[in-house]
C-alpha positions in Angstrom: 115.9 158.4 22.7 118.9 161.1 21.3 121.8 158.8 21.1 124.4 160.7 23.8 121.3 160.0 26.7 119.7 157.2 28.4 116.4 156.8 29.7 118.0 157.6 33.4 119.7 160.5 32.2 116.4 161.5 30.6 114.1 161.6 33.9 118.0 162.6 35.6 117.6 160.1 38.4 120.8 157.3 39.3 120.9 153.4 37.1 119.7 152.4 41.1 116.4 155.3 41.5 114.0 153.1 43.4 110.4 153.3 41.6 108.8 155.8 43.5 111.7 157.9 42.7 111.2 157.4 39.1 107.6 158.3 39.2 108.3 161.4 40.9 110.3 162.2 38.3 108.6 161.5 35.2 106.0 163.7 36.8 107.7 166.6 37.4 109.0 166.6 34.1 105.5 166.0 32.1 103.8 169.0 34.6 106.5 170.9 33.2 106.8 170.1 29.2 103.4 168.7 28.7 102.4 170.7 25.3 98.8 171.5 26.6 100.9 173.5 29.3 104.7 173.9 27.8 104.3 176.0 24.1 107.8 175.4 23.3 107.9 173.1 20.2 110.5 171.9 21.6 108.6 170.6 25.2 106.7 167.7 22.8 109.8 166.1 21.9 110.8 165.9 25.7 108.0 165.3 26.8 107.0 162.2 24.8 111.0 160.8 25.5 110.1 161.3 28.6 107.2 159.3 28.9 109.2 156.6 26.7 111.8 156.7 29.9 109.1 156.1 32.2 106.5 153.3 30.8 110.4 151.4 30.1 112.1 152.1 33.6 108.4 151.3 35.4 108.4 148.3 34.4 110.4 145.6 36.8 110.9 142.9 33.5 111.2 146.1 30.5 114.0 147.3 33.3 115.6 144.6 33.9 116.1 143.8 30.1 116.5 147.3 28.9 119.8 146.8 32.0 121.4 144.2 30.0 120.6 144.4 27.0 120.9 148.8 25.9 118.9 150.4 23.7 118.6 148.0 21.5 117.1 146.2 24.4 113.2 145.8 22.2 115.6 144.0 19.7 117.5 141.1 20.6 115.0 137.7 20.9 112.7 137.2 24.2 114.2 134.1 24.6 117.5 135.4 25.5 117.9 135.3 29.2 119.4 138.8 30.4 121.5 136.8 33.6 123.2 134.3 30.7 123.7 137.6 28.6 126.0 138.8 31.3 127.4 136.1 31.8 128.3 135.1 28.7 129.9 138.4 27.5 131.7 138.3 31.3 133.2 134.8 30.1 134.1 136.4 27.0 136.2 139.0 28.3 134.4 141.9 27.2 135.8 143.5 30.4 132.3 145.5 31.1 130.6 144.7 34.7 127.4 142.5 35.4 124.5 145.0 35.8 127.0 147.3 32.9 123.8 147.8 30.3 121.9 150.8 29.8 121.7 152.2 32.8 125.2 151.2 34.1 126.9 151.7 31.2 127.7 154.9 30.9 126.4 157.1 28.4 126.3 155.3 25.2 122.8 153.0 26.2 124.7 150.2 24.0 125.8 146.8 25.1 129.4 148.2 25.9 132.0 146.0 24.4 135.2 146.7 24.8 137.2 144.1 22.3 136.3 144.6 18.6 136.9 140.6 17.6 134.3 139.5 20.2 131.7 138.3 17.5 127.9 138.2 18.9 127.0 135.7 16.7 130.3 133.6 18.2 129.3 133.9 21.5 125.4 132.5 20.9 126.0 130.3 18.2 124.2 132.1 15.7 121.2 132.9 18.1 120.8 136.3 16.5 121.6 136.3 13.0 120.8 132.7 12.0 124.1 132.6 10.1 124.6 129.6 7.9 125.9 126.1 9.3 125.5 127.0 13.0 122.7 124.6 13.4 119.6 126.9 14.5 117.9 127.7 10.7 115.5 129.6 9.9 114.3 131.8 13.1 111.2 134.4 12.7 111.5 137.6 13.9 111.5 139.2 17.6 108.5 140.4 18.4 108.9 144.6 19.2 107.2 147.6 21.2 107.3 151.0 20.8 105.1 153.7 22.6 102.1 155.0 21.0 101.1 158.7 22.9 97.9 160.3 22.2 96.1 162.6 23.8 92.5 162.3 26.3 90.2 163.3 23.0 92.5 161.2 21.0 92.3 158.2 22.4 88.2 159.0 22.9 88.1 159.8 19.2 90.3 157.0 18.3 90.7 157.5 13.7 94.4 157.1 12.0 97.7 158.3 13.9 100.8 158.9 12.4 103.8 156.9 14.1 107.9 157.0 13.2 110.1 155.0 15.0 114.1 154.6 15.0 115.3 151.8 13.7 119.2 151.9 14.4 120.2 154.8 12.0 116.9 154.5 9.4 113.0 155.8 10.3 110.1 154.0 9.9 106.7 155.5 9.5 103.6 153.6 9.5 99.6 154.6 9.9 97.8 153.2 12.1 94.1 153.1 13.3 93.6 153.0 16.6 90.3 152.2 17.7 88.1 154.8 19.7 88.0 154.6 23.8 91.3 152.2 23.4 92.8 152.8 27.4 96.1 153.3 28.9 98.6 150.4 28.2 96.6 148.3 25.7 98.6 147.1 22.6 97.6 147.7 19.0 99.4 144.7 16.8 101.4 145.7 13.7 101.8 142.4 11.9 105.1 141.2 10.5 106.4 144.7 11.3 108.7 143.4 14.1 112.6 142.4 13.9 113.8 140.8 11.0 113.8 137.2 10.1 116.7 134.9 9.6 117.0 132.3 6.3 113.7 133.2 4.8 111.8 133.3 8.1 109.0 135.9 8.7 109.3 138.8 11.0 108.2 139.3 14.0 105.5 141.6 15.3 105.0 145.5 16.3 102.7 146.0 19.5 102.4 150.0 19.9 101.1 150.6 23.8 99.2 153.0 24.4 100.1 155.8 26.3 97.8 158.2 27.3 99.2 161.7 28.2 98.9 163.7 31.2 96.0 166.3 30.5 94.9 169.9 32.4 91.8 169.2 33.0 91.1 165.3 33.0 92.1 162.3 35.0 91.5 158.5 33.8 90.8 155.8 35.9 89.9 152.2 33.3 87.2 153.8 31.0 86.0 156.4 33.7 86.8 160.5 33.6 87.0 162.9 36.1 86.9 166.8 35.6 86.8 169.0 38.6 83.3 171.6 38.5 83.8 174.5 39.8 80.8 176.5 41.7 79.8 178.9 44.0 78.4 179.0 46.9 74.7 179.8 46.1 74.7 176.9 42.9 76.0 174.3 45.4 73.4 175.6 47.7 70.2 176.3 45.6 71.1 173.6 43.0 71.9 174.5 39.2 72.3 173.4 35.3 76.0 173.6 34.0 76.9 172.9 30.7 80.4 171.8 31.0 83.3 170.1 28.7 83.9 166.3 27.9 86.2 164.3 24.9 82.6 163.7 23.1 81.8 167.3 23.2 79.4 169.7 25.2 76.9 167.8 28.4 74.3 169.3 30.5 75.1 168.0 34.3 72.4 168.8 36.9 73.7 170.3 40.7 71.3 169.1 43.0 70.3 171.5 46.1 72.6 171.0 48.8 75.7 170.3 47.0 78.7 169.7 48.7 83.0 169.9 47.7 83.8 166.1 46.7 79.9 164.9 45.6 80.6 163.3 42.3 78.0 163.7 39.3 77.9 161.0 36.8 77.2 161.1 33.5 76.0 157.5 32.6 78.6 156.4 29.4 80.0 160.0 28.6 83.9 158.0 29.5 85.6 155.9 26.9 83.6 154.2 24.6 83.7 150.9 24.9 83.1 149.4 21.0 82.8 145.0 23.0 81.2 146.5 26.4 79.9 149.0 29.1 81.5 152.2 28.1 83.3 154.0 30.5 81.3 156.9 32.8 82.1 161.1 33.2 82.2 162.4 37.2 82.2 165.5 37.5 83.5 166.4 40.9 82.2 169.5 43.0 84.3 172.0 44.1 82.5 175.0 46.2 85.2 178.6 45.3 83.9 181.8 47.3 85.3 184.8 45.8 89.0 185.8 47.5 87.7 189.4 47.4 84.4 189.3 48.1 82.8 193.7 47.4 81.1 194.9 50.0 78.0 194.3 48.9 78.3 190.4 48.6 80.1 190.8 52.2 77.3 191.8 53.2 75.0 189.4 52.3 77.8 186.2 53.7 77.5 188.3 57.6 73.5 188.1 57.1 72.9 184.4 56.2 76.2 183.7 59.0 73.4 185.8 60.8 70.4 183.9 60.6 72.1 180.1 59.8 71.9 177.7 62.1 74.7 175.1 59.7 77.1 173.6 61.4 79.8 173.1 58.9 82.1 171.0 61.0 79.7 168.8 62.0 78.1 167.3 58.4 79.9 164.1 56.9 
């Protein structure tokens, strides 16, 4: 996330925005900056920022932690209650109102402390740092989460993926083995790559949350993949075979005679693979297209069809 912005600013919404407003803002940015649509080299970074902001703010629990702890919310141990944090901070006289975290502190996205003599270890009795003599002893590092953005094709194939994460002013890079057929929201665990432990305690784990990016040609529902199949009127009426693209390569789909718009033609097992169970299916949804400027010959043929046909489209279901 850019240092001079926060997640609310990235999406262009207010700190008290509703979930619907957050979703609409993200969809607008995704349509504008998706790398498959926008060839500008900076568009991919803008899209990734928007995706990270959306997936934090769209989860009420994660959003609550972000509002309380700021941009470092992933480094705060999960045991620390956001409300207790606010109350303790207020009692210490920081001058920051409750709820003044990343979404409300105005710009920096940090904790917003105003008095330099306040030590966060003093506030929490060494909970974060585990300083000697505070009585806490070794504390395992906090588990952390980060986003792993994948295209539909990458999720389908799996394989090696490189991830670079910002850790304050430093950067950490990982090579991750992505299983074939990962789904949106699935978590990949990197043991020992989370927050540092104190007094010799082991580090926490890092969880990469898979986010499958919007695709101009596919949409996903679980492991099932959907695409639009455009057909000429005669193809839909008489039937045909059509070669279509799927994430696993080309496939042939048989269009039965009498196919109407909205009919779903299923290719079993051609959706996202599943190592431990049933693979998803691939659905081609028929959409009948007509020429917007028919030639004279086409118009005469359509007129002849209209004269001889007793088909009543509005009586069909």
